[in-house]
C-alpha positions as CSV (number, residue, x, y, z in Angstrom):
1,A,27.1,-39.5,-67.3
2,S,30.8,-39.0,-68.0
3,S,30.0,-36.0,-70.4
4,R,29.2,-33.7,-67.4
5,P,32.5,-32.0,-66.5
6,R,31.5,-31.5,-62.8
7,A,29.1,-34.5,-62.3
8,S,29.3,-35.8,-58.8
9,R,30.6,-39.4,-58.9
10,L,33.1,-41.6,-57.1
11,V,35.5,-43.2,-59.5
12,A,37.2,-46.4,-58.4
13,T,38.8,-49.4,-59.9
14,A,37.2,-52.8,-59.6
15,R,39.8,-53.8,-57.0
16,E,39.2,-50.7,-54.9
17,A,35.4,-51.2,-55.2
18,N,35.8,-54.7,-53.7
19,E,38.0,-53.4,-50.9
20,P,36.3,-50.5,-49.2
21,R,38.6,-47.8,-47.8
22,T,37.5,-46.4,-44.5
23,S,40.6,-44.5,-43.3
24,N,40.5,-40.7,-43.5
25,A,44.1,-40.7,-44.8
26,A,43.2,-43.1,-47.6
27,M,40.3,-41.0,-48.6
28,A,42.4,-37.8,-48.6
29,D,45.1,-39.5,-50.8
30,Y,42.4,-40.7,-53.1
31,A,40.9,-37.2,-53.4
32,R,44.3,-35.7,-54.3
33,E,44.7,-38.0,-57.3
34,D,42.1,-36.1,-59.2
35,D,40.2,-32.8,-58.7
36,D,38.2,-33.5,-55.5
37,S,35.5,-31.1,-56.6
38,A,34.7,-33.6,-59.4
39,L,35.1,-36.7,-57.2
40,F,33.0,-35.8,-54.2
41,T,29.4,-34.7,-54.0
42,S,28.2,-32.2,-51.4
43,S,27.2,-34.9,-48.9
44,E,30.6,-36.6,-49.2
45,R,32.4,-33.4,-48.7
46,H,30.2,-32.7,-45.6
47,E,31.0,-36.2,-44.3
48,I,34.7,-35.5,-44.6
49,A,34.1,-32.1,-42.9
50,N,32.1,-33.8,-40.1
51,E,35.3,-35.8,-39.3
52,N,37.2,-32.6,-38.9
53,D,34.7,-30.7,-36.7
54,G,37.3,-30.0,-34.1
55,N,40.1,-29.1,-36.5
56,L,39.4,-25.5,-37.7
57,A,42.8,-25.5,-39.5
58,A,41.5,-28.1,-41.9
59,R,40.3,-25.3,-44.2
60,P,43.0,-23.2,-45.9
61,H,42.9,-19.5,-45.4
62,R,41.3,-17.6,-48.3
63,D,41.5,-13.9,-49.4
64,V,44.1,-13.1,-46.8
65,A,44.9,-9.7,-48.3
66,F,41.4,-8.4,-47.5
67,K,41.7,-9.7,-43.9
68,R,44.9,-7.8,-43.4
69,A,43.5,-4.7,-45.0
70,F,40.5,-4.7,-42.7
71,A,42.7,-5.4,-39.6
72,T,45.0,-2.5,-40.5
73,S,42.1,-0.1,-41.2
74,L,40.4,-1.0,-37.9
75,A,43.6,-0.6,-35.9
76,V,44.3,2.8,-37.5
77,T,40.7,3.9,-36.8
78,I,40.8,2.9,-33.1
79,L,44.3,4.2,-32.4
80,C,43.6,7.6,-34.0
81,G,40.3,7.8,-32.1
82,L,42.0,7.0,-28.8
83,L,44.6,9.7,-29.6
84,A,41.8,12.2,-30.4
85,L,39.9,11.4,-27.2
86,S,43.1,11.9,-25.2
87,R,43.4,15.5,-26.5
88,V,39.8,16.5,-25.5
89,S,39.7,19.6,-23.4
90,A,39.0,19.1,-19.7
91,D,36.3,21.8,-19.8
92,A,34.5,20.4,-22.8
93,H,31.2,20.4,-20.8
94,V,31.5,24.2,-20.5
95,L,32.3,24.7,-24.2
96,T,29.2,22.8,-25.2
97,E,27.0,25.5,-23.9
98,A,25.4,27.9,-26.4
99,E,26.3,30.8,-24.0
100,T,30.0,30.2,-24.8
101,L,29.5,30.4,-28.5
102,N,27.3,33.5,-28.3
103,K,29.8,35.5,-26.3
104,Y,31.9,37.8,-28.4
105,E,34.8,37.4,-26.0
106,S,35.0,33.6,-26.4
107,C,36.6,33.9,-29.9
108,H,38.1,37.4,-29.9
109,A,39.8,37.5,-26.5
110,A,43.3,36.1,-26.4
111,N,42.4,33.4,-23.9
112,G,39.4,32.3,-26.0
113,V,41.4,31.1,-28.9
114,G,42.3,27.4,-28.8
115,A,39.3,26.2,-26.7
116,R,38.2,22.9,-28.1
117,R,34.6,21.9,-28.8
118,R,32.3,22.0,-31.7
119,T,28.6,22.7,-30.9
120,L,25.8,25.0,-32.0
121,L,23.3,24.2,-29.2
122,E,20.2,26.3,-28.7
123,D,19.9,28.5,-25.5
124,G,18.9,26.7,-22.3
125,A,17.7,23.2,-21.6
126,D,14.2,22.0,-22.3
127,E,12.9,21.2,-18.8
128,D,9.6,19.9,-20.2
129,A,11.4,17.5,-22.5
130,A,13.5,16.3,-19.6
131,T,10.4,15.7,-17.5
132,A,8.7,13.8,-20.4
133,L,11.8,11.6,-20.9
134,T,11.9,10.7,-17.2
135,K,8.2,9.9,-17.2
136,A,8.4,7.9,-20.4
137,R,11.3,5.6,-19.3
138,P,9.2,2.8,-17.8
139,Y,6.7,2.8,-20.6
140,V,9.6,2.6,-23.2
141,V,11.0,-0.4,-21.5
142,M,7.6,-2.1,-21.5
143,A,7.0,-1.2,-25.1
144,M,10.3,-2.8,-26.1
145,L,9.6,-5.9,-24.1
146,G,6.3,-6.1,-25.9
147,A,8.0,-5.8,-29.3
148,C,10.4,-8.7,-28.3
149,A,7.5,-10.8,-27.3
150,M,5.7,-10.2,-30.6
151,G,8.8,-11.1,-32.5
152,A,9.2,-14.4,-30.6
153,L,5.5,-15.1,-31.2
154,A,5.8,-14.5,-34.9
155,L,8.9,-16.7,-35.2
156,T,7.2,-19.5,-33.3
157,A,4.1,-19.3,-35.5
158,F,6.3,-19.6,-38.6
159,K,8.0,-22.7,-37.1
160,R,4.8,-24.5,-36.3
161,H,2.2,-23.2,-38.8
162,P,4.0,-21.4,-41.7
163,R,0.9,-21.2,-43.9
164,F,-1.3,-19.8,-41.2
165,A,1.4,-17.4,-40.1
166,T,2.0,-16.1,-43.6
167,W,-1.6,-15.4,-44.3
168,S,-2.1,-14.0,-40.8
169,M,0.8,-11.5,-41.5
170,I,-1.0,-10.4,-44.6
171,Y,-4.3,-10.0,-42.9
172,V,-2.7,-8.1,-40.0
173,K,-1.1,-5.7,-42.5
174,I,-4.3,-5.1,-44.3
175,G,-6.3,-4.8,-41.0
176,S,-3.7,-2.4,-39.5
177,C,-3.9,-0.1,-42.6
178,F,-7.7,0.0,-42.4
179,A,-7.5,0.6,-38.6
180,L,-5.1,3.5,-39.2
181,S,-7.4,4.9,-41.9
182,I,-10.4,4.8,-39.5
183,A,-8.2,6.5,-36.7
184,F,-7.3,9.3,-39.1
185,A,-10.9,9.6,-40.2
186,I,-11.9,10.1,-36.5
187,E,-9.2,12.8,-36.2
188,R,-10.6,14.4,-39.4
189,M,-7.3,14.0,-41.3
190,A,-8.5,13.4,-44.8
191,F,-5.3,12.8,-46.7
192,P,-3.7,10.0,-44.5
193,C,-7.1,8.5,-44.1
194,I,-7.6,8.1,-47.9
195,L,-4.0,7.1,-48.4
196,F,-4.0,4.2,-45.9
197,A,-7.5,3.0,-47.1
198,L,-6.3,2.9,-50.8
199,F,-3.2,1.1,-49.9
200,A,-5.0,-1.5,-47.8
201,A,-7.5,-2.1,-50.7
202,F,-4.8,-2.3,-53.3
203,F,-2.7,-4.7,-51.2
204,A,-5.7,-6.9,-50.4
205,Y,-6.5,-7.1,-54.2
206,W,-2.9,-7.9,-55.1
207,M,-2.6,-10.7,-52.5
208,H,-5.9,-12.2,-53.7
209,A,-4.8,-12.0,-57.3
210,T,-1.4,-13.6,-56.6
211,R,-2.6,-16.1,-53.9
212,D,-0.8,-19.0,-55.7
213,R,2.5,-17.1,-55.2
214,V,1.7,-16.4,-51.6
215,E,1.1,-20.2,-51.1
216,L,4.6,-20.7,-52.5
217,V,6.0,-18.1,-50.1
218,A,4.3,-20.0,-47.2
219,K,5.9,-23.2,-48.3
220,L,9.3,-21.6,-48.6
221,L,9.0,-20.1,-45.1
222,G,7.9,-23.5,-43.9
223,A,11.0,-25.1,-45.3
224,A,13.2,-22.4,-43.7
225,S,11.4,-22.8,-40.4
226,T,12.1,-26.6,-40.5
227,A,15.8,-25.8,-40.9
228,L,15.6,-23.2,-38.1
229,K,13.8,-25.6,-35.8
230,D,16.7,-28.1,-36.0
231,N,19.3,-25.3,-35.5
232,P,17.8,-23.1,-32.8
233,H,21.2,-21.6,-31.9
234,L,21.2,-19.7,-35.1
235,I,18.8,-17.2,-33.5
236,T,21.1,-16.9,-30.5
237,T,24.1,-16.4,-32.7
238,S,22.3,-13.7,-34.7
239,V,21.2,-11.9,-31.6
240,F,24.8,-11.8,-30.3
241,A,26.0,-10.6,-33.7
242,G,23.4,-7.8,-33.5
243,L,24.7,-6.8,-30.1
244,A,28.3,-6.9,-31.4
245,V,27.3,-4.5,-34.2
246,I,25.7,-2.1,-31.6
247,V,28.8,-2.2,-29.4
248,S,31.1,-1.6,-32.3
249,S,28.9,1.2,-33.6
250,I,29.1,2.9,-30.2
251,M,32.9,2.5,-30.3
252,F,33.2,4.0,-33.8
253,F,31.0,7.0,-33.1
254,T,32.8,7.6,-29.9
255,C,36.0,7.9,-31.9
256,V,34.3,10.2,-34.4
257,W,32.9,12.3,-31.5
258,G,36.4,12.6,-30.0
259,A,37.9,13.7,-33.3
260,Y,35.3,16.5,-33.6
261,M,36.4,17.8,-30.3
262,N,39.8,18.7,-31.6
263,G,39.7,22.2,-32.9
264,S,39.4,25.8,-31.8
265,I,36.7,28.5,-31.4
266,A,36.9,31.1,-34.2
267,P,34.8,34.1,-35.2
268,S,31.7,33.2,-37.1
269,D,30.4,34.7,-40.3
270,Y,28.5,37.6,-38.9
271,E,28.1,41.1,-40.3
272,T,27.8,43.5,-37.4
273,Y,28.4,43.4,-33.6
274,T,26.1,45.7,-31.6
275,G,25.0,45.7,-28.0
276,G,26.9,42.5,-27.1
277,K,25.2,40.5,-30.0
278,C,26.3,39.5,-33.5
279,Y,24.0,40.0,-36.4
280,Y,23.8,38.6,-40.0
281,G,21.4,41.1,-41.5
282,E,18.7,41.4,-39.0
283,E,19.1,37.9,-37.6
284,V,21.0,37.3,-34.4
285,V,23.7,34.7,-34.9
286,P,26.4,33.2,-32.6
287,C,29.5,35.3,-32.5
288,C,31.7,32.3,-32.5
289,E,31.8,28.9,-34.2
290,W,33.8,25.7,-33.8
291,Q,36.4,24.9,-36.4
292,T,37.9,21.4,-36.3
293,D,41.6,20.7,-37.1
294,G,42.5,19.9,-40.6
295,W,42.9,16.2,-40.1
296,V,39.5,15.7,-38.6
297,G,37.5,15.7,-41.8
298,P,39.5,13.0,-43.6
299,Y,39.7,10.9,-40.4
300,V,35.9,11.0,-40.0
301,V,35.3,10.0,-43.6
302,F,37.8,7.1,-43.2
303,A,36.3,6.0,-39.8
304,L,32.7,6.0,-41.2
305,L,33.8,3.9,-44.1
306,V,35.6,1.4,-41.8
307,W,32.4,1.4,-39.6
308,L,30.3,0.6,-42.7
309,W,32.7,-2.1,-43.7
310,S,32.7,-3.7,-40.3
311,H,28.9,-3.6,-40.3
312,M,28.8,-5.4,-43.6
313,I,31.3,-7.9,-42.4
314,A,29.0,-8.7,-39.5
315,A,26.1,-9.2,-41.9
316,E,28.3,-11.5,-44.0
317,M,29.3,-13.5,-41.0
318,R,25.7,-14.0,-40.1
319,T,25.0,-15.2,-43.6
320,F,28.0,-17.4,-43.5
321,V,27.2,-19.1,-40.2
322,I,23.5,-19.6,-41.2
323,G,24.5,-20.9,-44.6
324,G,27.1,-23.3,-43.3
325,S,24.8,-24.6,-40.5
326,I,21.9,-25.1,-42.8
327,S,24.0,-26.9,-45.3
328,R,25.2,-29.3,-42.7
329,W,21.6,-29.9,-41.7
330,Y,20.5,-30.3,-45.3
331,F,23.2,-32.9,-46.3
332,A,23.1,-34.8,-43.0
333,P,22.0,-38.4,-43.2
334,A,18.3,-39.1,-43.0
335,G,17.0,-39.1,-39.4
336,T,19.7,-36.9,-37.9
337,T,18.3,-34.5,-35.4
338,A,21.3,-33.5,-33.3
339,F,23.5,-30.8,-34.7
340,V,25.4,-29.9,-31.5
341,G,28.6,-27.9,-32.3
342,T,27.7,-27.1,-35.9
343,T,27.1,-23.4,-35.3
344,R,30.2,-23.1,-33.2
345,E,32.2,-24.8,-35.9
346,F,31.1,-22.3,-38.6
347,I,31.7,-19.4,-36.2
348,G,35.3,-20.6,-36.0
349,H,35.6,-20.8,-39.7
350,A,34.1,-17.2,-40.0
351,F,36.7,-15.8,-37.7
352,G,39.4,-18.0,-39.1
353,A,40.0,-19.5,-42.5
354,S,37.2,-17.6,-44.3
355,F,37.5,-14.2,-42.6
356,G,39.3,-12.8,-45.6
357,S,36.5,-13.9,-47.9
358,L,33.9,-12.3,-45.6
359,A,36.0,-9.1,-45.5
360,F,36.0,-9.1,-49.3
361,G,32.3,-9.6,-49.4
362,G,31.8,-6.9,-46.8
363,L,33.8,-4.5,-48.9
364,V,31.7,-5.3,-52.0
365,L,28.5,-4.6,-50.0
366,T,30.0,-1.4,-48.7
367,G,30.5,-0.2,-52.3
368,V,26.9,-1.3,-53.1
369,T,25.5,0.7,-50.1
370,I,27.5,3.8,-51.1
371,L,26.2,3.5,-54.7
372,R,22.6,3.3,-53.5
373,N,23.1,6.3,-51.3
374,L,24.5,8.3,-54.2
375,N,21.6,7.2,-56.4
376,E,19.1,8.4,-53.8
377,R,20.9,11.7,-53.4
378,L,20.9,12.1,-57.2
379,R,17.2,11.5,-57.4
380,R,16.4,14.1,-54.7
381,E,18.7,16.9,-56.1
382,S,17.9,16.6,-59.8
383,R,15.5,19.0,-61.4
384,G,13.8,19.3,-64.8
385,F,15.2,17.2,-67.6
386,M,18.1,16.1,-65.4
387,A,15.6,14.5,-63.0
388,I,14.3,12.3,-65.9
389,L,17.8,11.3,-66.8
390,A,18.7,10.7,-63.2
391,C,15.7,8.4,-62.8
392,I,16.9,6.3,-65.8
393,V,20.5,6.2,-64.6
394,T,19.7,5.4,-61.0
395,A,17.2,2.7,-62.0
396,V,19.9,0.9,-64.0
397,M,22.5,1.3,-61.2
398,D,20.0,0.0,-58.7
399,C,19.5,-3.1,-60.8
400,I,23.3,-3.6,-61.0
401,A,23.6,-3.1,-57.2
402,E,20.8,-5.7,-56.6
403,I,22.5,-8.2,-58.8
404,I,25.9,-7.7,-57.2
405,E,24.3,-8.0,-53.7
406,T,22.4,-11.2,-54.6
407,I,25.5,-12.9,-56.1
408,T,27.6,-11.8,-53.1
409,K,25.0,-13.3,-50.7
410,F,24.8,-16.6,-52.5
411,A,28.6,-16.7,-52.9
412,T,29.0,-16.3,-49.2
413,I,26.7,-19.3,-48.6
414,Q,28.7,-21.3,-51.1
415,C,31.9,-20.2,-49.4
416,A,30.5,-21.5,-46.1
417,I,29.7,-24.9,-47.7
418,T,33.0,-25.5,-49.5
419,G,35.6,-23.2,-47.9
420,E,36.5,-21.7,-51.3
421,S,37.5,-18.0,-51.9
422,L,34.7,-15.5,-52.5
423,L,35.5,-15.2,-56.3
424,E,35.6,-19.0,-56.7
425,S,32.3,-19.3,-54.8
426,G,30.7,-16.6,-56.9
427,R,31.8,-18.3,-60.2
428,E,30.6,-21.7,-58.9
429,V,27.2,-20.5,-57.6
430,T,26.6,-18.6,-60.9
431,R,27.4,-21.8,-62.8
432,L,25.0,-23.8,-60.5
433,L,22.1,-21.5,-61.2
434,K,22.9,-21.1,-64.9
435,D,23.4,-24.8,-65.7
436,N,20.2,-25.8,-63.8
437,F,18.0,-23.0,-65.1
438,L,17.4,-21.6,-61.6
439,S,16.4,-18.0,-61.0
440,A,17.8,-16.2,-58.1
441,L,15.4,-13.2,-58.3
442,R,11.9,-14.2,-59.7
443,V,10.2,-15.4,-56.6
444,W,12.8,-14.8,-53.9
445,W,11.9,-11.1,-53.7
446,L,8.3,-11.9,-52.7
447,P,9.0,-13.4,-49.2
448,E,11.3,-10.5,-48.4
449,M,8.7,-7.9,-49.6
450,I,5.8,-9.6,-47.7
451,L,7.8,-9.9,-44.4
452,N,9.5,-6.4,-44.6
453,M,6.2,-4.6,-45.5
454,T,4.5,-6.5,-42.7
455,A,7.1,-5.5,-40.3
456,L,6.9,-1.8,-41.4
457,F,3.1,-1.5,-41.2
458,F,2.8,-3.6,-38.1
459,A,5.4,-1.3,-36.4
460,I,3.5,1.8,-37.4
461,F,0.3,0.3,-36.1
462,Y,2.0,-0.9,-32.9
463,G,3.6,2.5,-32.3
464,V,0.3,4.4,-32.8
465,V,-1.6,2.1,-30.5
466,V,1.0,2.2,-27.8
467,G,1.4,6.0,-28.1
468,I,-2.3,6.7,-27.9
469,S,-2.7,4.3,-24.9
470,V,0.2,5.9,-23.0
471,H,-1.2,9.4,-23.8
472,V,-4.6,8.5,-22.4
473,G,-3.1,6.8,-19.3
474,V,-0.8,9.7,-18.4
475,Q,-3.5,12.3,-19.0
476,V,-5.9,10.4,-16.7
477,S,-3.3,9.9,-14.0
478,T,-1.7,13.4,-14.1
479,G,-4.3,15.7,-15.8
480,D,-1.4,17.4,-17.7
481,D,-2.3,17.3,-21.4
482,D,1.1,18.7,-22.6
483,L,3.0,16.1,-20.5
484,A,0.7,13.3,-21.7
485,H,1.3,14.4,-25.3
486,N,5.1,14.4,-25.0
487,V,5.2,11.1,-23.1
488,G,2.9,9.4,-25.6
489,A,4.9,10.7,-28.6
490,I,8.2,9.5,-27.1
491,V,6.8,6.0,-26.1
492,G,5.0,5.6,-29.4
493,A,8.1,6.4,-31.4
494,C,10.3,4.1,-29.4
495,A,7.7,1.3,-29.7
496,G,7.5,1.6,-33.4
497,V,11.3,1.7,-34.0
498,S,12.0,-1.2,-31.6
499,S,9.3,-3.4,-33.2
500,I,10.4,-2.8,-36.8
501,L,14.1,-3.5,-35.8
502,I,13.2,-6.7,-33.9
503,L,10.8,-8.0,-36.6
504,S,13.1,-7.1,-39.4
505,F,16.0,-8.8,-37.6
506,L,14.1,-12.1,-37.0
507,F,12.6,-12.1,-40.5
508,S,16.1,-11.6,-42.0
509,V,17.2,-14.9,-40.3
510,L,14.3,-16.7,-42.0
511,L,15.1,-15.2,-45.4
512,T,18.7,-16.2,-45.1
513,C,17.6,-19.8,-44.3
514,I,15.5,-19.7,-47.5
515,D,18.6,-18.6,-49.5
516,A,20.8,-21.2,-47.9
517,V,18.4,-24.1,-48.5
518,F,18.1,-22.8,-52.1
519,I,21.8,-23.2,-52.7
520,C,21.7,-26.7,-51.2
521,Y,18.8,-27.5,-53.5
522,A,20.8,-26.2,-56.5
523,R,23.7,-28.4,-55.6
524,D,21.3,-31.4,-55.4
525,K,20.0,-30.5,-58.9
526,D,23.5,-30.2,-60.2
527,E,24.4,-33.6,-58.9
528,N,21.0,-35.1,-59.9
529,M,20.4,-36.2,-56.3
530,I,17.6,-35.9,-53.8
531,T,18.9,-35.4,-50.2
532,K,15.7,-34.2,-48.5
533,P,12.7,-35.2,-50.6
534,E,10.2,-33.0,-48.8
535,I,12.4,-29.9,-49.2
536,V,13.2,-30.7,-52.8
537,A,9.5,-31.1,-53.6
538,I,8.8,-27.6,-52.3
539,Y,11.7,-26.0,-54.3
540,D,10.8,-27.9,-57.4
541,E,7.3,-26.5,-57.3
542,V,8.6,-23.0,-56.7
543,T,11.1,-23.3,-59.5
544,E,8.6,-24.7,-62.0
545,K,5.9,-22.1,-61.3
546,T,8.2,-19.1,-61.4
547,R,10.3,-19.8,-64.4
548,A,10.2,-17.4,-67.3
549,P,8.5,-18.9,-70.4
550,D,11.8,-18.9,-72.4
551,V,13.7,-20.5,-69.6
552,A,11.0,-23.1,-69.1
553,V,11.2,-24.0,-72.8
554,A,15.0,-24.3,-72.7
555,A,14.8,-26.5,-69.6
556,A,12.3,-28.8,-71.3
557,Q,14.5,-29.1,-74.4
558,R,17.5,-30.0,-72.3
559,A,18.8,-33.6,-72.7
560,Q,16.9,-35.7,-70.2
561,R,18.8,-36.9,-67.1
562,P,18.1,-40.2,-65.4
563,P,15.7,-39.9,-62.5
564,P,17.3,-38.3,-59.4
565,T,18.5,-40.8,-56.9
566,A,18.3,-40.5,-53.2
567,R,21.6,-40.3,-51.4
568,S,20.6,-42.9,-48.9
569,D,20.9,-45.7,-51.5
570,P,24.5,-46.9,-51.5
571,G,26.0,-49.3,-54.0
572,V,27.2,-49.6,-57.6
573,V,25.5,-47.2,-60.0
574,F,27.1,-48.2,-63.3
575,Q,30.0,-50.4,-64.4
576,T,31.7,-50.4,-67.8
577,P,31.5,-53.9,-69.2
578,N,35.1,-54.1,-70.6
579,A,37.0,-51.8,-68.4
580,P,38.0,-51.8,-64.7
581,M,36.0,-48.7,-64.0
582,M,32.7,-48.0,-62.2
583,Y,30.6,-45.3,-60.7
584,G,29.5,-45.6,-57.1
585,R,27.5,-44.0,-54.3
586,P,29.0,-43.7,-50.8
587,D,28.0,-45.9,-47.9
588,G,29.0,-43.8,-44.8
589,N,32.6,-42.8,-45.2
590,S,33.7,-45.8,-47.3
591,L,33.8,-46.2,-51.1
592,V,31.9,-49.2,-52.6
């Protein structure tokens, strides 16, 4: 046992073993004598953390430089945006009209220069569209409420009957594809009809051929649902985090909009001016165009980068809070059902000691997002031989981005558990997975794929059904076919978008719970312990059935450990016959 450099054990002298120490100060002094990461297991560290629930200063601040960098960037963005908004012209609503840009006098007369507004609106307002929007408003509200109800129903089903819910999602996806195929067939639209029918048939065959993996997915979702059932405030916290992202996005884009309003009307790139109109060739073009000030372009790029960074920090915070709360639930003593204050505690850590680490993680994810967008743009714009080369390069870069994103996610969960910096957490979680032959990618992509594809196709199906229903209802009630078509299209689009957003959001919480429990399970494996036997059994089955053959052989050839021991069995584990040294397991907060 002593050959493992990070084996979890409590080392005590025989005298200390016979005299249990229960004070927090004594335990802290004892931990400082050696590396406490080697002295305390996950459950012991959580027991110490439980004693400090109300003391958020107990954790040292990590990655402070990134916290300061983000705070500075955010302050610069907001201050510059407010300054830009303060310089917006009072008659901006007049300058937004296409009539202003089409007039030759607007940019050639002396009083036209210096007017501030950038717009290329088309002539006039679409009264039909305005009427359709007014008519569609109550239907849009009802469609969004229906999407929320379906999301809540799906989450409840996963909590109570995970296997039934998983297979039901698959059947719903297959059935919705076949239903869309039939609907397109009725409309005599051959290509989409054949496309959806082929996809439904392929997906049904694939799920049947890999039904053993689907059963594993159901068990993983069941484990995540168990954790979520005992921590219901995680959903509430995630909802508020989503609302905060929406509010911050509105703020950022308001700053960008204000920046674009700073500029002047200038002559456009036309060729001739005849009869009060400007022409480019034979095409009529606006005589004027809006040109922003020189600082607007760099500011907009900077503001959008800060917005993306803040969005990724919000995602990191959600992962952090879920990971920390789930770890507290996982390592709690058997029979514990009350976790009041746990979510609040980790929210405090996210905005306090670990905010710098989350800012660091958000910056990494921002780079990954930009890399993926560049890859997608490279794929679209490449032609000929360069298209083949671009596919190879972007495939490699996508793999690298996926690896970085996965490690960052697991490192954030590890950071929530231990309070370490992001780099330290990344190194530790990599060691955990490597030393215990655990894969972070082989099966974990399947739950995400099933849930996300289900959300996508269910949203398409829901949007089409709602749109057709509203179209028929408005047509019957008003007799106006054009109005019914516009209202149905608006409501159907809103229903589809709202349902995919809500389902994807709720499913992402489940997936984060799966990842958090996986890291806790990896810590159990590393310490040769069993904290929650029912959860460990599920993850053991998933691990064994999804290991690559060479990894399975290496794991089998590894030196055999003693059988894992439940954490609930306190007492002496091993004592050296001729030395005052022993290995022990904790009983509450004392050492025995």
